[in-house]
N, CA and C atoms as an extended XYZ file, in Angstrom:
432
Properties=species:S:1:pos:R:3:atomname:S:1:resname:S:1:resid:I:1 pbc="F F F"
N       105.143       74.118      110.542 N   MET     1
C       103.708       74.277      110.759 CA  MET     1
C       102.996       73.862      109.477 C   MET     1
N       101.897       73.144      109.634 N   ASP     2
C       101.186       72.671      108.448 CA  ASP     2
C       100.369       73.793      107.807 C   ASP     2
N        99.997       73.579      106.560 N   ALA     3
C        99.310       74.598      105.756 CA  ALA     3
C        97.973       75.013      106.367 C   ALA     3
N        97.262       74.071      106.964 N   GLU     4
C        95.962       74.395      107.559 CA  GLU     4
C        96.110       75.379      108.717 C   GLU     4
N        97.095       75.168      109.588 N   ASN     5
C        97.309       76.085      110.711 CA  ASN     5
C        97.829       77.435      110.242 C   ASN     5
N        98.666       77.452      109.213 N   VAL     6
C        99.130       78.721      108.651 CA  VAL     6
C        97.937       79.500      108.104 C   VAL     6
N        97.035       78.809      107.418 N   THR     7
C        95.833       79.458      106.882 CA  THR     7
C        94.957       79.993      108.010 C   THR     7
N        94.771       79.220      109.066 N   ARG     8
C        93.973       79.686      110.216 CA  ARG     8
C        94.589       80.940      110.834 C   ARG     8
N        95.913       80.923      111.010 N   LEU     9
C        96.607       82.082      111.585 CA  LEU     9
C        96.440       83.302      110.698 C   LEU     9
N        96.637       83.131      109.401 N   ARG    10
C        96.487       84.248      108.459 CA  ARG    10
C        95.071       84.808      108.510 C   ARG    10
N        94.084       83.923      108.549 N   ARG    11
C        92.685       84.383      108.579 CA  ARG    11
C        92.364       85.157      109.858 C   ARG    11
N        92.820       84.654      111.004 N   VAL    12
C        92.508       85.341      112.260 CA  VAL    12
C        93.217       86.686      112.324 C   VAL    12
N        94.435       86.749      111.814 N   ILE    13
C        95.147       88.036      111.777 CA  ILE    13
C        94.385       89.018      110.894 C   ILE    13
N        93.920       88.565      109.755 N   GLY    14
C        93.132       89.426      108.866 CA  GLY    14
C        91.847       89.917      109.517 C   GLY    14
N        91.139       89.010      110.195 N   ARG    15
C        89.898       89.406      110.886 CA  ARG    15
C        90.182       90.424      111.978 C   ARG    15
N        91.239       90.177      112.758 N   LEU    16
C        91.608       91.126      113.817 CA  LEU    16
C        91.930       92.501      113.229 C   LEU    16
N        92.693       92.513      112.158 N   ALA    17
C        93.055       93.788      111.526 CA  ALA    17
C        91.811       94.531      111.050 C   ALA    17
N        90.894       93.818      110.402 N   ARG    18
C        89.670       94.475      109.913 CA  ARG    18
C        88.839       95.032      111.065 C   ARG    18
N        88.709       94.260      112.131 N   LEU    19
C        87.917       94.707      113.275 CA  LEU    19
C        88.556       95.909      113.967 C   LEU    19
N        89.865       95.871      114.142 N   LEU    20
C        90.544       97.003      114.785 CA  LEU    20
C        90.551       98.224      113.880 C   LEU    20
N        90.606       98.014      112.568 N   ASN    21
C        90.601       99.141      111.626 CA  ASN    21
C        89.256       99.842      111.564 C   ASN    21
N        88.228       99.264      112.136 N   ALA    22
C        86.919       99.911      112.138 CA  ALA    22
C        86.901      101.140      113.044 C   ALA    22
N        87.827      101.257      113.979 N   ALA    23
C        87.852      102.380      114.925 CA  ALA    23
C        87.918      103.744      114.246 C   ALA    23
N        88.706      103.941      113.175 N   PRO    24
C        88.792      105.274      112.583 CA  PRO    24
C        87.500      105.756      111.940 C   PRO    24
N        86.552      104.849      111.693 N   VAL    25
C        85.302      105.261      111.071 CA  VAL    25
C        84.624      106.352      111.899 C   VAL    25
N        84.731      106.234      113.228 N   SER    26
C        84.122      107.256      114.092 CA  SER    26
C        84.832      108.597      113.941 C   SER    26
N        86.020      108.600      113.379 N   GLU    27
C        86.777      109.836      113.145 CA  GLU    27
C        86.636      110.301      111.694 C   GLU    27
N        85.761      109.649      110.940 N   ASN    28
C        85.555      109.952      109.514 CA  ASN    28
C        86.830      109.767      108.697 C   ASN    28
N        87.611      108.761      109.057 N   LEU    29
C        88.822      108.417      108.323 CA  LEU    29
C        88.720      106.971      107.860 C   LEU    29
N        89.251      106.703      106.680 N   THR    30
C        89.368      105.321      106.237 CA  THR    30
C        90.510      104.673      107.019 C   THR    30
N        90.571      103.345      107.025 N   PRO    31
C        91.706      102.699      107.688 CA  PRO    31
C        93.058      103.161      107.135 C   PRO    31
N        93.150      103.372      105.829 N   THR    32
C        94.413      103.835      105.239 CA  THR    32
C        94.745      105.239      105.712 C   THR    32
N        93.757      106.129      105.747 N   GLN    33
C        93.999      107.490      106.229 CA  GLN    33
C        94.435      107.475      107.688 C   GLN    33
N        93.793      106.645      108.502 N   ALA    34
C        94.157      106.553      109.914 CA  ALA    34
C        95.565      105.999      110.073 C   ALA    34
N        95.917      105.032      109.244 N   SER    35
C        97.252      104.443      109.330 CA  SER    35
C        98.327      105.449      108.936 C   SER    35
N        98.095      106.196      107.848 N   VAL    36
C        99.058      107.220      107.426 CA  VAL    36
C        99.177      108.294      108.501 C   VAL    36
N        98.046      108.718      109.053 N   LEU    37
C        98.084      109.703      110.135 CA  LEU    37
C        98.895      109.170      111.309 C   LEU    37
N        98.708      107.905      111.653 N   GLY    38
C        99.455      107.315      112.753 CA  GLY    38
C       100.957      107.315      112.511 C   GLY    38
N       101.354      107.003      111.296 N   ILE    39
C       102.781      107.012      110.955 CA  ILE    39
C       103.337      108.419      111.074 C   ILE    39
N       102.614      109.387      110.523 N   VAL    40
C       103.082      110.782      110.559 CA  VAL    40
C       103.113      111.295      111.994 C   VAL    40
N       102.081      110.984      112.780 N   ALA    41
C       102.031      111.443      114.171 CA  ALA    41
C       103.143      110.808      114.995 C   ALA    41
N       103.440      109.571      114.716 N   HIS    42
C       104.446      108.844      115.511 CA  HIS    42
C       105.876      109.135      115.052 C   HIS    42
N       106.092      109.239      113.743 N   ARG    43
C       107.461      109.338      113.218 CA  ARG    43
C       107.806      110.684      112.609 C   ARG    43
N       106.826      111.570      112.455 N   GLY    44
C       107.041      112.824      111.735 CA  GLY    44
C       107.976      113.780      112.431 C   GLY    44
N       108.547      114.725      111.697 N   PRO    45
C       108.345      114.871      110.256 CA  PRO    45
C       108.991      113.707      109.504 C   PRO    45
N       108.285      113.277      108.460 N   ILE    46
C       108.685      112.096      107.703 CA  ILE    46
C       108.429      112.346      106.225 C   ILE    46
N       109.287      111.821      105.399 N   GLY    47
C       109.171      112.006      103.962 CA  GLY    47
C       108.065      111.161      103.356 C   GLY    47
N       107.535      111.656      102.248 N   MET    48
C       106.473      110.949      101.538 CA  MET    48
C       106.941      109.562      101.088 C   MET    48
N       108.171      109.465      100.602 N   THR    49
C       108.681      108.186      100.118 CA  THR    49
C       108.728      107.164      101.240 C   THR    49
N       109.160      107.604      102.412 N   GLU    50
C       109.230      106.681      103.553 CA  GLU    50
C       107.838      106.220      103.963 C   GLU    50
N       106.865      107.125      103.970 N   VAL    51
C       105.485      106.744      104.302 CA  VAL    51
C       104.962      105.749      103.271 C   VAL    51
N       105.213      106.019      101.995 N   ALA    52
C       104.768      105.114      100.928 CA  ALA    52
C       105.365      103.723      101.108 C   ALA    52
N       106.645      103.669      101.471 N   ASP    53
C       107.306      102.383      101.691 CA  ASP    53
C       106.699      101.639      102.877 C   ASP    53
N       106.472      102.342      103.970 N   ILE    54
C       105.924      101.721      105.181 CA  ILE    54
C       104.516      101.191      104.921 C   ILE    54
N       103.717      101.994      104.231 N   GLU    55
C       102.318      101.637      103.988 CA  GLU    55
C       102.123      100.736      102.770 C   GLU    55
N       103.131      100.664      101.922 N   GLY    56
C       102.980       99.879      100.698 CA  GLY    56
C       102.019      100.524       99.718 C   GLY    56
N       102.004      101.855       99.707 N   LEU    57
C       101.116      102.609       98.817 CA  LEU    57
C       101.898      103.170       97.645 C   LEU    57
N       101.226      103.257       96.499 N   ASN    58
C       101.878      103.928       95.381 CA  ASN    58
C       101.782      105.435       95.608 C   ASN    58
N       102.670      106.207       94.982 N   PRO    59
C       102.704      107.659       95.230 CA  PRO    59
C       101.384      108.377       94.946 C   PRO    59
N       100.653      107.943       93.929 N   THR    60
C        99.381      108.602       93.605 CA  THR    60
C        98.366      108.403       94.717 C   THR    60
N        98.254      107.176       95.197 N   MET    61
C        97.313      106.886       96.280 CA  MET    61
C        97.719      107.630       97.547 C   MET    61
N        99.005      107.636       97.858 N   LEU    62
C        99.470      108.346       99.048 CA  LEU    62
C        99.172      109.834       98.927 C   LEU    62
N        99.362      110.408       97.759 N   SER    63
C        99.069      111.834       97.562 CA  SER    63
C        97.606      112.137       97.847 C   SER    63
N        96.711      111.246       97.426 N   ARG    64
C        95.274      111.444       97.697 CA  ARG    64
C        94.979      111.381       99.196 C   ARG    64
N        95.584      110.396       99.851 N   VAL    65
C        95.378      110.225      101.292 CA  VAL    65
C        95.905      111.455      102.031 C   VAL    65
N        97.095      111.886      101.678 N   VAL    66
C        97.704      113.048      102.331 CA  VAL    66
C        96.877      114.294      102.069 C   VAL    66
N        96.379      114.465      100.849 N   ALA    67
C        95.553      115.639      100.529 CA  ALA    67
C        94.333      115.705      101.436 C   ALA    67
N        93.697      114.554      101.682 N   LYS    68
C        92.531      114.522      102.578 CA  LYS    68
C        92.937      114.886      104.004 C   LYS    68
N        94.065      114.346      104.468 N   LEU    69
C        94.522      114.642      105.831 CA  LEU    69
C        94.924      116.112      105.979 C   LEU    69
N        95.497      116.691      104.924 N   VAL    70
C        95.842      118.119      104.939 CA  VAL    70
C        94.560      118.949      104.949 C   VAL    70
N        93.598      118.594      104.081 N   ASP    71
C        92.319      119.319      104.028 CA  ASP    71
C        91.580      119.271      105.367 C   ASP    71
N        91.697      118.155      106.061 N   ASP    72
C        91.039      118.009      107.360 CA  ASP    72
C        91.796      118.711      108.490 C   ASP    72
N        93.000      119.210      108.178 N   GLY    73
C        93.784      119.916      109.186 CA  GLY    73
C        94.569      119.007      110.113 C   GLY    73
N        94.805      117.738      109.699 N   PHE    74
C        95.502      116.785      110.550 CA  PHE    74
C        96.991      116.674      110.235 C   PHE    74
N        97.368      117.035      109.023 N   VAL    75
C        98.749      116.881      108.555 CA  VAL    75
C        99.158      118.135      107.809 C   VAL    75
N       100.438      118.481      107.910 N   THR    76
C       100.994      119.585      107.124 CA  THR    76
C       102.069      119.040      106.195 C   THR    76
N       102.220      119.717      105.066 N   ARG    77
C       103.313      119.430      104.130 CA  ARG    77
C       104.323      120.553      104.281 C   ARG    77
N       105.600      120.186      104.291 N   GLN    78
C       106.645      121.198      104.365 CA  GLN    78
C       107.853      120.723      103.565 C   GLN    78
N       108.627      121.660      103.017 N   PRO    79
C       109.826      121.250      102.280 CA  PRO    79
C       110.816      120.558      103.208 C   PRO    79
N       111.469      119.544      102.675 N   ASP    80
C       112.514      118.839      103.418 CA  ASP    80
C       113.739      119.748      103.465 C   ASP    80
N       114.227      120.085      104.662 N   PRO    81
C       115.381      120.991      104.752 CA  PRO    81
C       116.624      120.443      104.041 C   PRO    81
N       116.735      119.120      103.955 N   ALA    82
C       117.900      118.517      103.311 CA  ALA    82
C       117.752      118.444      101.793 C   ALA    82
N       116.515      118.517      101.284 N   ASP    83
C       116.259      118.413       99.843 CA  ASP    83
C       114.993      119.203       99.535 C   ASP    83
N       115.144      120.419       99.067 N   GLN    84
C       114.004      121.313       98.845 CA  GLN    84
C       113.004      120.773       97.817 C   GLN    84
N       113.399      119.768       97.040 N   ARG    85
C       112.470      119.173       96.075 CA  ARG    85
C       111.529      118.181       96.748 C   ARG    85
N       111.908      117.696       97.911 N   ALA    86
C       111.129      116.679       98.620 CA  ALA    86
C       110.218      117.326       99.656 C   ALA    86
N       109.187      116.583      100.022 N   ILE    87
C       108.198      117.057      101.004 CA  ILE    87
C       108.281      116.184      102.252 C   ILE    87
N       108.163      116.837      103.395 N   GLN    88
C       108.029      116.114      104.658 CA  GLN    88
C       106.638      116.361      105.208 C   GLN    88
N       106.128      115.375      105.902 N   LEU    89
C       104.809      115.461      106.510 CA  LEU    89
C       104.953      115.548      108.020 C   LEU    89
N       104.121      116.381      108.603 N   GLY    90
C       104.079      116.506      110.050 CA  GLY    90
C       102.637      116.525      110.516 C   GLY    90
N       102.391      116.022      111.705 N   ALA    91
C       101.034      116.021      112.263 CA  ALA    91
C       100.780      117.336      112.976 C   ALA    91
N        99.584      117.876      112.793 N   THR    92
C        99.160      119.069      113.527 CA  THR    92
C        98.703      118.642      114.919 C   THR    92
N        98.412      119.605      115.758 N   ASP    93
C        97.867      119.281      117.080 CA  ASP    93
C        96.567      118.489      116.937 C   ASP    93
N        95.718      118.909      115.992 N   ALA    94
C        94.456      118.193      115.755 CA  ALA    94
C        94.729      116.775      115.275 C   ALA    94
N        95.750      116.597      114.433 N   GLY    95
C        96.115      115.266      113.959 CA  GLY    95
C        96.589      114.369      115.092 C   GLY    95
N        97.388      114.932      115.988 N   HIS    96
C        97.841      114.162      117.155 CA  HIS    96
C        96.652      113.775      118.035 C   HIS    96
N        95.700      114.685      118.205 N   GLU    97
C        94.525      114.397      119.033 CA  GLU    97
C        93.689      113.268      118.426 C   GLU    97
N        93.462      113.322      117.114 N   VAL    98
C        92.690      112.268      116.448 CA  VAL    98
C        93.422      110.935      116.569 C   VAL    98
N        94.721      110.963      116.329 N   HIS    99
C        95.520      109.737      116.436 CA  HIS    99
C        95.406      109.153      117.845 C   HIS    99
N        95.481      109.974      118.867 N   GLN   100
C        95.359      109.493      120.246 CA  GLN   100
C        93.969      108.917      120.517 C   GLN   100
N        92.929      109.536      119.953 N   ARG   101
C        91.571      108.996      120.136 CA  ARG   101
C        91.434      107.625      119.473 C   ARG   101
N        92.033      107.460      118.298 N   ILE   102
C        91.981      106.168      117.604 CA  ILE   102
C        92.694      105.113      118.436 C   ILE   102
N        93.878      105.436      118.938 N   ILE   103
C        94.624      104.496      119.778 CA  ILE   103
C        93.797      104.128      121.009 C   ILE   103
N        93.228      105.137      121.644 N   LYS   104
C        92.426      104.896      122.850 CA  LYS   104
C        91.240      103.996      122.537 C   LYS   104
N        90.551      104.263      121.442 N   SER   105
C        89.391      103.459      121.055 CA  SER   105
C        89.784      102.012      120.801 C   SER   105
N        90.873      101.816      120.071 N   ARG   106
C        91.330      100.449      119.781 CA  ARG   106
C        91.763       99.736      121.057 C   ARG   106
N        92.456      100.439      121.938 N   THR   107
C        92.908       99.843      123.190 CA  THR   107
C        91.721       99.461      124.067 C   THR   107
N        90.741      100.339      124.153 N   GLU   108
C        89.550      100.049      124.950 CA  GLU   108
C        88.791       98.858      124.392 C   GLU   108
N        88.720       98.754      123.070 N   THR   109
C        88.035       97.622      122.442 CA  THR   109
C        88.722       96.306      122.803 C   THR   109
N        90.033       96.268      122.663 N   VAL   110
C        90.773       95.041      122.978 CA  VAL   110
C        90.661       94.725      124.472 C   VAL   110
N        90.780       95.727      125.320 N   ALA   111
C        90.680       95.508      126.766 CA  ALA   111
C        89.306       94.950      127.141 C   ALA   111
N        88.272       95.482      126.534 N   ARG   112
C        86.911       95.025      126.823 CA  ARG   112
C        86.757       93.549      126.431 C   ARG   112
N        87.308       93.186      125.286 N   ILE   113
C        87.225       91.792      124.834 CA  ILE   113
C        88.038       90.893      125.761 C   ILE   113
N        89.246       91.326      126.102 N   LEU   114
C        90.086       90.522      127.009 CA  LEU   114
C        89.404       90.307      128.352 C   LEU   114
N        88.708       91.335      128.841 N   ASP   115
C        88.003       91.206      130.120 CA  ASP   115
C        86.922       90.131      130.071 C   ASP   115
N        86.379       89.881      128.880 N   GLY   116
C        85.324       88.876      128.731 CA  GLY   116
C        85.841       87.467      128.490 C   GLY   116
N        87.142       87.319      128.321 N   LEU   117
C        87.727       86.004      128.084 CA  LEU   117
C        88.158       85.367      129.394 C   LEU   117
N        88.316       84.074      129.351 N   SER   118
C        88.769       83.381      130.557 CA  SER   118
C        90.219       83.766      130.842 C   SER   118
N        90.621       83.684      132.119 N   PRO   119
C        92.018       83.996      132.461 CA  PRO   119
C        93.023       83.137      131.688 C   PRO   119
N        92.677       81.883      131.422 N   ASP   120
C        93.587       81.002      130.675 CA  ASP   120
C        93.816       81.517      129.257 C   ASP   120
N        92.749       81.952      128.612 N   VAL   121
C        92.868       82.461      127.237 CA  VAL   121
C        93.653       83.766      127.236 C   VAL   121
N        93.354       84.635      128.188 N   THR   122
C        94.081       85.902      128.280 CA  THR   122
C        95.566       85.656      128.517 C   THR   122
N        95.884       84.729      129.398 N   GLU   123
C        97.293       84.405      129.672 CA  GLU   123
C        97.967       83.827      128.427 C   GLU   123
N        97.263       82.976      127.700 N   ALA   124
C        97.828       82.397      126.473 CA  ALA   124
C        98.105       83.488      125.445 C   ALA   124
N        97.197       84.459      125.340 N   LEU   125
C        97.419       85.573      124.400 CA  LEU   125
C        98.634       86.400      124.810 C   LEU   125
N        98.748       86.675      126.094 N   LEU   126
C        99.907       87.440      126.571 CA  LEU   126
C       101.203       86.671      126.358 C   LEU   126
N       101.161       85.365      126.586 N   ASP   127
C       102.351       84.534      126.357 CA  ASP   127
C       102.732       84.506      124.873 C   ASP   127
N       101.748       84.655      123.999 N   ALA   128
C       101.994       84.606      122.550 CA  ALA   128
C       102.511       85.934      121.992 C   ALA   128
N       102.485       87.006      122.795 N   LEU   129
C       102.903       88.322      122.283 CA  LEU   129
C       104.290       88.330      121.647 C   LEU   129
N       105.325       87.769      122.275 N   PRO   130
C       106.636       87.792      121.621 CA  PRO   130
C       106.633       87.103      120.250 C   PRO   130
N       105.914       85.990      120.141 N   ALA   131
C       105.844       85.286      118.863 CA  ALA   131
C       105.089       86.113      117.820 C   ALA   131
N       104.009       86.749      118.232 N   LEU   132
C       103.249       87.595      117.303 CA  LEU   132
C       104.065       88.813      116.872 C   LEU   132
N       104.815       89.388      117.803 N   GLU   133
C       105.685       90.514      117.467 CA  GLU   133
C       106.763       90.088      116.482 C   GLU   133
N       107.318       88.883      116.659 N   ALA   134
C       108.320       88.364      115.723 CA  ALA   134
C       107.695       88.126      114.348 C   ALA   134
N       106.463       87.631      114.322 N   LEU   135
C       105.758       87.442      113.053 CA  LEU   135
C       105.556       88.778      112.350 C   LEU   135
N       105.112       89.794      113.100 N   ALA   136
C       104.894       91.120      112.524 CA  ALA   136
C       106.198       91.689      111.970 C   ALA   136
N       107.276       91.523      112.700 N   GLU   137
C       108.580       92.018      112.232 CA  GLU   137
C       109.017       91.263      110.981 C   GLU   137
N       108.785       89.965      110.953 N   GLY   138
C       109.122       89.183      109.766 CA  GLY   138
C       108.327       89.628      108.551 C   GLY   138
N       107.036       89.914      108.751 N   LEU   139
C       106.205       90.415      107.649 CA  LEU   139
C       106.693       91.786      107.187 C   LEU   139
N       107.062       92.646      108.144 N   ARG   140
C       107.529       93.985      107.795 CA  ARG   140
C       108.806       93.914      106.961 C   ARG   140
N       109.750       93.093      107.384 N   THR   141
C       111.029       93.037      106.672 CA  THR   141
C       110.888       92.312      105.340 C   THR   141
N       109.933       91.410      105.214 N   THR   142
C       109.689       90.714      103.946 CA  THR   142
C       109.149       91.678      102.894 C   THR   142
N       108.367       92.673      103.324 N   LYS   143
C       107.765       93.642      102.395 CA  LYS   143
C       108.800       94.617      101.845 C   LYS   143
N       109.920       94.774      102.507 N   GLN   144
C       110.902       95.781      102.079 CA  GLN   144
C       111.765       95.270      100.977 C   GLN   144
């Protein structure tokens, strides 16, 4: 693929991410806070180190994000049963509810946009899903 098309793909992915990340604003969460909450709600209980690795956050930044989520009542900190020096994060019922609202909002936004597109464009997007999923997996494994 030529450099111009790679640049176009990167730009559109970035725009999509920014637009979809706007959903947590209605929940008074930053995109990073919403993302950390999503990881904890989906994978928890989960260790701080694993969350930091997934999110690409340094420990200080993650601690700030987690402190806000704990203060808001969305996440709990608990000792790791396998290593009492380590902390595991778990989502509270309120955290799960907020996470579900964010998912619902993002899904409704995408569905509304898809409904406004031509059937050909919608079909092309659906056909591209496996390739986009492979790209996302490649990006994920490259970061590790």
